[in-house]
All heavy atoms as TSV, in Angstrom:
chain	resi	resn	atom	element	x	y	z
A	1	MET	N	N	-18.463	-14.164	11.352
A	1	MET	CA	C	-17.970	-13.725	12.671
A	1	MET	C	C	-18.666	-12.415	13.015
A	1	MET	O	O	-18.864	-11.534	12.171
A	1	MET	CB	C	-16.468	-13.545	12.617
A	1	MET	CG	C	-15.897	-13.050	13.892
A	1	MET	SD	S	-14.121	-12.809	13.784
A	1	MET	CE	C	-13.853	-12.066	15.356
A	2	ASP	N	N	-18.948	-12.262	14.273
A	2	ASP	CA	C	-19.565	-11.033	14.762
A	2	ASP	C	C	-18.471	-9.936	14.826
A	2	ASP	O	O	-17.392	-10.142	15.340
A	2	ASP	CB	C	-20.134	-11.275	16.151
A	2	ASP	CG	C	-20.918	-10.098	16.667
A	2	ASP	OD1	O	-21.412	-9.301	15.820
A	2	ASP	OD2	O	-21.023	-9.930	17.892
A	3	LYS	N	N	-18.790	-8.794	14.253
A	3	LYS	CA	C	-17.799	-7.725	14.175
A	3	LYS	C	C	-17.816	-6.784	15.365
A	3	LYS	O	O	-16.986	-5.865	15.439
A	3	LYS	CB	C	-18.027	-6.920	12.882
A	3	LYS	CG	C	-17.776	-7.706	11.642
A	3	LYS	CD	C	-17.965	-6.857	10.437
A	3	LYS	CE	C	-17.777	-7.691	9.179
A	3	LYS	NZ	N	-18.007	-6.915	7.966
A	4	THR	N	N	-18.710	-6.986	16.326
A	4	THR	CA	C	-18.805	-6.089	17.470
A	4	THR	C	C	-17.497	-6.003	18.275
A	4	THR	O	O	-17.070	-4.904	18.615
A	4	THR	CB	C	-19.973	-6.495	18.377
A	4	THR	OG1	O	-21.157	-6.523	17.586
A	4	THR	CG2	C	-20.167	-5.499	19.495
A	5	PRO	N	N	-16.835	-7.127	18.616
A	5	PRO	CA	C	-15.561	-6.983	19.343
A	5	PRO	C	C	-14.510	-6.233	18.546
A	5	PRO	O	O	-13.652	-5.558	19.132
A	5	PRO	CB	C	-15.119	-8.435	19.555
A	5	PRO	CG	C	-16.361	-9.234	19.468
A	5	PRO	CD	C	-17.220	-8.539	18.461
A	6	LEU	N	N	-14.588	-6.295	17.230
A	6	LEU	CA	C	-13.593	-5.576	16.417
A	6	LEU	C	C	-13.827	-4.062	16.472
A	6	LEU	O	O	-12.878	-3.283	16.375
A	6	LEU	CB	C	-13.632	-6.082	14.990
A	6	LEU	CG	C	-13.246	-7.556	14.816
A	6	LEU	CD1	C	-13.437	-7.982	13.366
A	6	LEU	CD2	C	-11.819	-7.768	15.243
A	7	TYR	N	N	-15.086	-3.643	16.586
A	7	TYR	CA	C	-15.377	-2.223	16.734
A	7	TYR	C	C	-14.849	-1.718	18.072
A	7	TYR	O	O	-14.354	-0.588	18.173
A	7	TYR	CB	C	-16.861	-1.947	16.570
A	7	TYR	CG	C	-17.386	-2.270	15.203
A	7	TYR	CD1	C	-18.549	-2.962	15.030
A	7	TYR	CD2	C	-16.666	-1.882	14.042
A	7	TYR	CE1	C	-19.028	-3.285	13.768
A	7	TYR	CE2	C	-17.156	-2.173	12.787
A	7	TYR	CZ	C	-18.319	-2.868	12.641
A	7	TYR	OH	O	-18.769	-3.167	11.412
A	8	PHE	N	N	-14.966	-2.537	19.128
A	8	PHE	CA	C	-14.413	-2.164	20.429
A	8	PHE	C	C	-12.887	-2.079	20.354
A	8	PHE	O	O	-12.280	-1.324	21.118
A	8	PHE	CB	C	-14.865	-3.139	21.500
A	8	PHE	CG	C	-16.284	-2.941	21.896
A	8	PHE	CD1	C	-17.219	-3.953	21.761
A	8	PHE	CD2	C	-16.717	-1.740	22.442
A	8	PHE	CE1	C	-18.533	-3.769	22.136
A	8	PHE	CE2	C	-18.026	-1.543	22.810
A	8	PHE	CZ	C	-18.943	-2.568	22.667
A	9	LEU	N	N	-12.276	-2.832	19.471
A	9	LEU	CA	C	-10.819	-2.757	19.290
A	9	LEU	C	C	-10.430	-1.355	18.794
A	9	LEU	O	O	-9.447	-0.800	19.269
A	9	LEU	CB	C	-10.353	-3.809	18.294
A	9	LEU	CG	C	-8.872	-3.823	17.937
A	9	LEU	CD1	C	-8.060	-4.208	19.165
A	9	LEU	CD2	C	-8.622	-4.792	16.825
A	10	PHE	N	N	-11.225	-0.779	17.871
A	10	PHE	CA	C	-10.938	0.580	17.401
A	10	PHE	C	C	-11.115	1.607	18.522
A	10	PHE	O	O	-10.315	2.520	18.651
A	10	PHE	CB	C	-11.863	0.938	16.232
A	10	PHE	CG	C	-11.403	0.373	14.926
A	10	PHE	CD1	C	-12.050	-0.713	14.348
A	10	PHE	CD2	C	-10.328	0.927	14.249
A	10	PHE	CE1	C	-11.641	-1.210	13.142
A	10	PHE	CE2	C	-9.900	0.417	13.047
A	10	PHE	CZ	C	-10.574	-0.649	12.481
A	11	ILE	N	N	-12.130	1.413	19.342
A	11	ILE	CA	C	-12.382	2.354	20.461
A	11	ILE	C	C	-11.221	2.254	21.460
A	11	ILE	O	O	-10.711	3.268	21.946
A	11	ILE	CB	C	-13.723	2.062	21.122
A	11	ILE	CG1	C	-14.849	2.368	20.124
A	11	ILE	CG2	C	-13.889	2.863	22.397
A	11	ILE	CD1	C	-16.227	1.898	20.572
A	12	ALA	N	N	-10.811	1.013	21.761
A	12	ALA	CA	C	-9.697	0.832	22.714
A	12	ALA	C	C	-8.383	1.424	22.138
A	12	ALA	O	O	-7.606	2.016	22.850
A	12	ALA	CB	C	-9.526	-0.638	23.015
A	13	ALA	N	N	-8.176	1.256	20.824
A	13	ALA	CA	C	-6.985	1.794	20.186
A	13	ALA	C	C	-6.982	3.318	20.236
A	13	ALA	O	O	-5.939	3.955	20.475
A	13	ALA	CB	C	-6.896	1.304	18.767
A	14	LEU	N	N	-8.157	3.911	20.013
A	14	LEU	CA	C	-8.256	5.375	20.053
A	14	LEU	C	C	-7.954	5.921	21.453
A	14	LEU	O	O	-7.082	6.808	21.605
A	14	LEU	CB	C	-9.660	5.824	19.601
A	14	LEU	CG	C	-9.906	7.320	19.632
A	14	LEU	CD1	C	-9.080	8.007	18.556
A	14	LEU	CD2	C	-11.364	7.590	19.427
A	15	PHE	N	N	-8.617	5.376	22.442
A	15	PHE	CA	C	-8.400	5.895	23.796
A	15	PHE	C	C	-7.026	5.522	24.334
A	15	PHE	O	O	-6.382	6.304	25.059
A	15	PHE	CB	C	-9.503	5.380	24.741
A	15	PHE	CG	C	-10.805	6.084	24.529
A	15	PHE	CD1	C	-11.931	5.329	24.175
A	15	PHE	CD2	C	-10.918	7.460	24.627
A	15	PHE	CE1	C	-13.138	5.955	23.942
A	15	PHE	CE2	C	-12.126	8.100	24.422
A	15	PHE	CZ	C	-13.238	7.362	24.066
A	16	GLY	N	N	-6.514	4.324	23.996
A	16	GLY	CA	C	-5.171	3.957	24.411
A	16	GLY	C	C	-4.116	4.844	23.785
A	16	GLY	O	O	-3.139	5.230	24.422
A	17	GLY	N	N	-4.321	5.189	22.512
A	17	GLY	CA	C	-3.370	6.100	21.846
A	17	GLY	C	C	-3.390	7.491	22.438
A	17	GLY	O	O	-2.343	8.108	22.619
A	18	ILE	N	N	-4.578	7.970	22.774
A	18	ILE	CA	C	-4.689	9.303	23.394
A	18	ILE	C	C	-4.003	9.279	24.747
A	18	ILE	O	O	-3.267	10.232	25.083
A	18	ILE	CB	C	-6.173	9.721	23.522
A	18	ILE	CG1	C	-6.747	9.999	22.127
A	18	ILE	CG2	C	-6.324	10.915	24.406
A	18	ILE	CD1	C	-8.237	10.204	22.100
A	19	LEU	N	N	-4.207	8.230	25.537
A	19	LEU	CA	C	-3.550	8.163	26.838
A	19	LEU	C	C	-2.034	8.103	26.712
A	19	LEU	O	O	-1.320	8.765	27.478
A	19	LEU	CB	C	-4.069	6.939	27.609
A	19	LEU	CG	C	-5.478	7.027	28.179
A	19	LEU	CD1	C	-5.899	5.695	28.780
A	19	LEU	CD2	C	-5.538	8.119	29.224
A	20	CYS	N	N	-1.536	7.318	25.783
A	20	CYS	CA	C	-0.085	7.238	25.584
A	20	CYS	C	C	0.498	8.566	25.140
A	20	CYS	O	O	1.554	8.986	25.593
A	20	CYS	CB	C	0.258	6.155	24.564
A	20	CYS	SG	S	0.095	4.478	25.183
A	21	ASP	N	N	-0.195	9.246	24.207
A	21	ASP	CA	C	0.301	10.540	23.744
A	21	ASP	C	C	0.314	11.566	24.862
A	21	ASP	O	O	1.248	12.357	24.941
A	21	ASP	CB	C	-0.566	11.045	22.582
A	21	ASP	CG	C	-0.321	10.272	21.306
A	21	ASP	OD1	O	0.801	9.774	21.117
A	21	ASP	OD2	O	-1.257	10.150	20.479
A	22	ARG	N	N	-0.677	11.578	25.704
A	22	ARG	CA	C	-0.702	12.539	26.810
A	22	ARG	C	C	0.336	12.188	27.875
A	22	ARG	O	O	0.936	13.079	28.462
A	22	ARG	CB	C	-2.096	12.594	27.431
A	22	ARG	CG	C	-3.077	13.300	26.552
A	22	ARG	CD	C	-4.376	13.494	27.243
A	22	ARG	NE	N	-5.316	14.108	26.322
A	22	ARG	CZ	C	-6.239	14.968	26.709
A	22	ARG	NH1	N	-6.368	15.265	27.968
A	22	ARG	NH2	N	-7.041	15.481	25.816
A	23	TYR	N	N	0.529	10.893	28.120
A	23	TYR	CA	C	1.492	10.483	29.142
A	23	TYR	C	C	2.903	10.808	28.722
A	23	TYR	O	O	3.713	11.328	29.539
A	23	TYR	CB	C	1.344	8.974	29.423
A	23	TYR	CG	C	2.295	8.474	30.473
A	23	TYR	CD1	C	2.104	8.764	31.808
A	23	TYR	CD2	C	3.415	7.712	30.118
A	23	TYR	CE1	C	2.961	8.308	32.794
A	23	TYR	CE2	C	4.283	7.271	31.080
A	23	TYR	CZ	C	4.050	7.566	32.419
A	23	TYR	OH	O	4.936	7.093	33.364
A	24	ILE	N	N	3.252	10.529	27.472
A	24	ILE	CA	C	4.597	10.796	26.974
A	24	ILE	C	C	4.778	12.268	26.631
A	24	ILE	O	O	5.863	12.821	26.760
A	24	ILE	CB	C	4.885	9.868	25.778
A	24	ILE	CG1	C	4.951	8.420	26.266
A	24	ILE	CG2	C	6.205	10.252	25.108
A	24	ILE	CD1	C	5.143	7.403	25.219
A	25	GLY	N	N	3.705	12.921	26.220
A	25	GLY	CA	C	3.792	14.353	25.955
A	25	GLY	C	C	4.175	14.705	24.525
A	25	GLY	O	O	4.817	15.714	24.309
A	26	THR	N	N	3.824	13.861	23.585
A	26	THR	CA	C	4.189	14.165	22.185
A	26	THR	C	C	3.242	15.217	21.646
A	26	THR	O	O	2.060	15.276	21.995
A	26	THR	CB	C	4.098	12.896	21.328
A	26	THR	OG1	O	2.791	12.358	21.367
A	26	THR	CG2	C	5.098	11.862	21.768
A	27	SER	N	N	3.755	16.064	20.773
A	27	SER	CA	C	2.907	17.115	20.188
A	27	SER	C	C	2.055	16.549	19.063
A	27	SER	O	O	0.979	17.074	18.799
A	27	SER	CB	C	3.784	18.270	19.688
A	27	SER	OG	O	4.677	17.780	18.681
A	28	LEU	N	N	2.566	15.524	18.374
A	28	LEU	CA	C	1.789	14.877	17.323
A	28	LEU	C	C	1.140	13.619	17.875
A	28	LEU	O	O	1.708	12.957	18.745
A	28	LEU	CB	C	2.693	14.499	16.154
A	28	LEU	CG	C	3.387	15.650	15.433
A	28	LEU	CD1	C	4.387	15.113	14.425
A	28	LEU	CD2	C	2.367	16.537	14.770
A	29	PRO	N	N	-0.048	13.265	17.378
A	29	PRO	CA	C	-0.719	12.050	17.902
A	29	PRO	C	C	-0.131	10.794	17.298
A	29	PRO	O	O	-0.775	10.001	16.595
A	29	PRO	CB	C	-2.151	12.271	17.436
A	29	PRO	CG	C	-2.058	13.110	16.237
A	29	PRO	CD	C	-0.877	14.017	16.459
A	30	PHE	N	N	1.156	10.528	17.581
A	30	PHE	CA	C	1.870	9.407	16.976
A	30	PHE	C	C	1.285	8.064	17.401
A	30	PHE	O	O	0.978	7.219	16.563
A	30	PHE	CB	C	3.354	9.494	17.383
A	30	PHE	CG	C	4.164	8.323	16.922
A	30	PHE	CD1	C	4.502	8.196	15.592
A	30	PHE	CD2	C	4.575	7.329	17.808
A	30	PHE	CE1	C	5.235	7.118	15.156
A	30	PHE	CE2	C	5.308	6.255	17.379
A	30	PHE	CZ	C	5.647	6.130	16.043
A	31	PHE	N	N	1.125	7.861	18.708
A	31	PHE	CA	C	0.641	6.563	19.180
A	31	PHE	C	C	-0.804	6.318	18.775
A	31	PHE	O	O	-1.188	5.190	18.474
A	31	PHE	CB	C	0.773	6.472	20.715
A	31	PHE	CG	C	2.216	6.335	21.145
A	31	PHE	CD1	C	2.914	7.425	21.631
A	31	PHE	CD2	C	2.863	5.115	21.055
A	31	PHE	CE1	C	4.235	7.277	22.026
A	31	PHE	CE2	C	4.187	4.968	21.434
A	31	PHE	CZ	C	4.861	6.047	21.936
A	32	THR	N	N	-1.610	7.369	18.736
A	32	THR	CA	C	-2.997	7.196	18.323
A	32	THR	C	C	-3.070	6.715	16.895
A	32	THR	O	O	-3.809	5.778	16.560
A	32	THR	CB	C	-3.764	8.527	18.467
A	32	THR	OG1	O	-3.652	8.967	19.805
A	32	THR	CG2	C	-5.227	8.379	18.117
A	33	VAL	N	N	-2.282	7.295	16.007
A	33	VAL	CA	C	-2.292	6.897	14.595
A	33	VAL	C	C	-1.773	5.481	14.463
A	33	VAL	O	O	-2.357	4.662	13.708
A	33	VAL	CB	C	-1.443	7.899	13.790
A	33	VAL	CG1	C	-1.260	7.399	12.351
A	33	VAL	CG2	C	-2.092	9.275	13.767
A	34	VAL	N	N	-0.714	5.145	15.149
A	34	VAL	CA	C	-0.118	3.803	15.049
A	34	VAL	C	C	-1.127	2.762	15.564
A	34	VAL	O	O	-1.337	1.714	14.961
A	34	VAL	CB	C	1.208	3.705	15.815
A	34	VAL	CG1	C	1.677	2.290	15.939
A	34	VAL	CG2	C	2.240	4.569	15.107
A	35	PHE	N	N	-1.745	3.012	16.709
A	35	PHE	CA	C	-2.673	2.061	17.257
A	35	PHE	C	C	-3.893	1.873	16.349
A	35	PHE	O	O	-4.386	0.754	16.183
A	35	PHE	CB	C	-3.158	2.486	18.652
A	35	PHE	CG	C	-2.105	2.377	19.742
A	35	PHE	CD1	C	-2.324	2.920	20.988
A	35	PHE	CD2	C	-0.903	1.728	19.506
A	35	PHE	CE1	C	-1.389	2.811	21.984
A	35	PHE	CE2	C	0.055	1.624	20.488
A	35	PHE	CZ	C	-0.174	2.179	21.746
A	36	LEU	N	N	-4.364	2.940	15.743
A	36	LEU	CA	C	-5.510	2.818	14.828
A	36	LEU	C	C	-5.115	2.078	13.539
A	36	LEU	O	O	-5.925	1.305	13.014
A	36	LEU	CB	C	-6.079	4.210	14.488
A	36	LEU	CG	C	-6.856	4.867	15.612
A	36	LEU	CD1	C	-7.238	6.287	15.212
A	36	LEU	CD2	C	-8.105	4.059	15.968
A	37	LEU	N	N	-3.894	2.277	13.082
A	37	LEU	CA	C	-3.444	1.512	11.900
A	37	LEU	C	C	-3.345	0.015	12.191
A	37	LEU	O	O	-3.759	-0.801	11.404
A	37	LEU	CB	C	-2.081	2.064	11.407
A	37	LEU	CG	C	-2.132	3.355	10.665
A	37	LEU	CD1	C	-0.722	3.830	10.375
A	37	LEU	CD2	C	-2.902	3.221	9.393
A	38	VAL	N	N	-2.821	-0.314	13.354
A	38	VAL	CA	C	-2.722	-1.730	13.736
A	38	VAL	C	C	-4.116	-2.326	13.888
A	38	VAL	O	O	-4.379	-3.459	13.453
A	38	VAL	CB	C	-1.908	-1.884	15.026
A	38	VAL	CG1	C	-1.990	-3.297	15.581
A	38	VAL	CG2	C	-0.464	-1.494	14.784
A	39	ALA	N	N	-5.054	-1.585	14.474
A	39	ALA	CA	C	-6.418	-2.067	14.625
A	39	ALA	C	C	-7.066	-2.241	13.253
A	39	ALA	O	O	-7.802	-3.208	13.024
A	39	ALA	CB	C	-7.266	-1.091	15.457
A	40	GLY	N	N	-6.776	-1.347	12.295
A	40	GLY	CA	C	-7.304	-1.486	10.939
A	40	GLY	C	C	-6.739	-2.731	10.262
A	40	GLY	O	O	-7.485	-3.433	9.537
A	41	ILE	N	N	-5.465	-3.002	10.452
A	41	ILE	CA	C	-4.863	-4.199	9.855
A	41	ILE	C	C	-5.508	-5.469	10.430
A	41	ILE	O	O	-5.820	-6.396	9.715
A	41	ILE	CB	C	-3.331	-4.188	10.058
A	41	ILE	CG1	C	-2.701	-3.078	9.212
A	41	ILE	CG2	C	-2.735	-5.533	9.714
A	41	ILE	CD1	C	-1.258	-2.804	9.530
A	42	ILE	N	N	-5.689	-5.479	11.760
A	42	ILE	CA	C	-6.323	-6.631	12.398
A	42	ILE	C	C	-7.755	-6.809	11.876
A	42	ILE	O	O	-8.176	-7.897	11.574
A	42	ILE	CB	C	-6.294	-6.496	13.933
A	42	ILE	CG1	C	-4.862	-6.593	14.436
A	42	ILE	CG2	C	-7.181	-7.545	14.597
A	42	ILE	CD1	C	-4.683	-6.230	15.894
A	43	PHE	N	N	-8.498	-5.697	11.755
A	43	PHE	CA	C	-9.860	-5.758	11.268
A	43	PHE	C	C	-9.886	-6.305	9.852
A	43	PHE	O	O	-10.731	-7.141	9.517
A	43	PHE	CB	C	-10.476	-4.359	11.316
A	43	PHE	CG	C	-11.909	-4.305	10.897
A	43	PHE	CD1	C	-12.922	-4.652	11.774
A	43	PHE	CD2	C	-12.274	-3.914	9.620
A	43	PHE	CE1	C	-14.243	-4.622	11.382
A	43	PHE	CE2	C	-13.599	-3.888	9.206
A	43	PHE	CZ	C	-14.586	-4.244	10.123
A	44	PHE	N	N	-8.990	-5.840	9.004
A	44	PHE	CA	C	-8.966	-6.307	7.615
A	44	PHE	C	C	-8.613	-7.794	7.514
A	44	PHE	O	O	-9.222	-8.529	6.774
A	44	PHE	CB	C	-7.937	-5.484	6.814
A	44	PHE	CG	C	-7.744	-5.989	5.399
A	44	PHE	CD1	C	-8.704	-5.788	4.446
A	44	PHE	CD2	C	-6.580	-6.665	5.063
A	44	PHE	CE1	C	-8.552	-6.252	3.158
A	44	PHE	CE2	C	-6.413	-7.140	3.781
A	44	PHE	CZ	C	-7.390	-6.912	2.812
A	45	MET	N	N	-7.629	-8.238	8.313
A	45	MET	CA	C	-7.211	-9.630	8.256
A	45	MET	C	C	-8.269	-10.567	8.782
A	45	MET	O	O	-8.404	-11.697	8.283
A	45	MET	CB	C	-5.893	-9.815	9.046
A	45	MET	CG	C	-4.723	-9.086	8.446
A	45	MET	SD	S	-4.351	-9.564	6.773
A	45	MET	CE	C	-3.724	-11.199	7.021
A	46	VAL	N	N	-9.028	-10.143	9.752
A	46	VAL	CA	C	-10.056	-11.017	10.326
A	46	VAL	C	C	-11.316	-11.081	9.460
A	46	VAL	O	O	-11.931	-12.124	9.337
A	46	VAL	CB	C	-10.399	-10.557	11.776
A	46	VAL	CG1	C	-11.617	-11.286	12.330
A	46	VAL	CG2	C	-9.227	-10.770	12.695
A	47	THR	N	N	-11.653	-9.963	8.819
A	47	THR	CA	C	-12.915	-9.914	8.099
A	47	THR	C	C	-12.812	-10.195	6.600
A	47	THR	O	O	-13.848	-10.277	5.925
A	47	THR	CB	C	-13.585	-8.528	8.257
A	47	THR	OG1	O	-12.709	-7.525	7.758
A	47	THR	CG2	C	-13.936	-8.263	9.692
A	48	LYS	N	N	-11.614	-10.369	6.071
A	48	LYS	CA	C	-11.512	-10.612	4.626
A	48	LYS	C	C	-12.025	-12.003	4.309
A	48	LYS	O	O	-11.984	-12.923	5.141
A	48	LYS	CB	C	-10.069	-10.459	4.158
A	48	LYS	CG	C	-9.145	-11.556	4.564
A	48	LYS	CD	C	-7.768	-11.341	3.954
A	48	LYS	CE	C	-6.885	-12.523	4.274
A	48	LYS	NZ	N	-5.607	-12.420	3.617
A	49	ASN	N	N	-12.578	-12.147	3.111
A	49	ASN	CA	C	-13.142	-13.418	2.696
A	49	ASN	C	C	-12.005	-14.372	2.282
A	49	ASN	O	O	-11.177	-14.018	1.478
A	49	ASN	CB	C	-14.074	-13.223	1.519
A	49	ASN	CG	C	-15.300	-12.448	1.911
A	49	ASN	OD1	O	-15.725	-12.478	3.063
A	49	ASN	ND2	N	-15.888	-11.751	0.974
A	50	VAL	N	N	-12.034	-15.507	2.865
A	50	VAL	CA	C	-11.023	-16.543	2.556
A	50	VAL	C	C	-11.613	-17.490	1.546
A	50	VAL	O	O	-12.639	-18.114	1.798
A	50	VAL	CB	C	-10.589	-17.289	3.835
A	50	VAL	CG1	C	-9.548	-18.333	3.477
A	50	VAL	CG2	C	-10.014	-16.298	4.829
A	51	SER	N	N	-10.980	-17.591	0.390
A	51	SER	CA	C	-11.507	-18.491	-0.644
A	51	SER	C	C	-10.487	-19.575	-0.927
A	51	SER	O	O	-9.985	-19.713	-2.036
A	51	SER	CB	C	-11.829	-17.707	-1.917
A	51	SER	OG	O	-10.677	-17.056	-2.379
A	52	ASP	N	N	-10.137	-20.310	0.097
A	52	ASP	CA	C	-9.180	-21.408	-0.038
A	52	ASP	C	C	-9.944	-22.736	-0.173
A	52	ASP	O	O	-9.789	-23.633	0.630
A	52	ASP	CB	C	-8.244	-21.462	1.140
A	52	ASP	CG	C	-7.307	-20.278	1.206
A	52	ASP	OD1	O	-7.062	-19.691	0.126
A	52	ASP	OD2	O	-6.812	-19.958	2.300
A	53	GLU	N	N	-10.757	-22.820	-1.168
A	53	GLU	CA	C	-11.526	-24.050	-1.382
A	53	GLU	C	C	-10.613	-25.084	-2.030
A	53	GLU	O	O	-9.939	-24.825	-2.994
A	53	GLU	CB	C	-12.733	-23.787	-2.265
A	53	GLU	CG	C	-13.697	-22.792	-1.666
A	53	GLU	CD	C	-14.853	-22.517	-2.623
A	53	GLU	OE1	O	-14.978	-23.229	-3.616
A	53	GLU	OE2	O	-15.610	-21.584	-2.337
A	54	GLU	N	N	-10.639	-26.290	-1.465
A	54	GLU	CA	C	-9.855	-27.369	-2.028
A	54	GLU	C	C	-10.544	-27.917	-3.239
A	54	GLU	O	O	-11.745	-28.165	-3.221
A	54	GLU	CB	C	-9.623	-28.447	-0.976
A	54	GLU	CG	C	-8.808	-27.970	0.170
A	54	GLU	CD	C	-8.543	-29.086	1.152
A	54	GLU	OE1	O	-8.745	-30.261	0.773
A	54	GLU	OE2	O	-8.153	-28.787	2.285
A	55	GLU	N	N	-9.801	-28.112	-4.304
A	55	GLU	CA	C	-10.396	-28.614	-5.537
A	55	GLU	C	C	-10.110	-30.074	-5.731
A	55	GLU	O	O	-9.222	-30.630	-5.278
A	55	GLU	CB	C	-9.854	-27.835	-6.727
A	55	GLU	CG	C	-10.222	-26.376	-6.622
A	55	GLU	CD	C	-9.646	-25.602	-7.798
A	55	GLU	OE1	O	-9.230	-26.208	-8.795
A	55	GLU	OE2	O	-9.626	-24.385	-7.714
């Protein structure tokens, strides 16, 4: 699978988190960290090697 859309997911998560933090006015970057963690989990789940070979 091509990983380019997954890299854009990290960029979208970063900017979306920054926008949410500024809109809500939190002093800590809570939404940015959460969005990046979710993007990391999605990246890991999509790119991990699946070795479910039927025997």
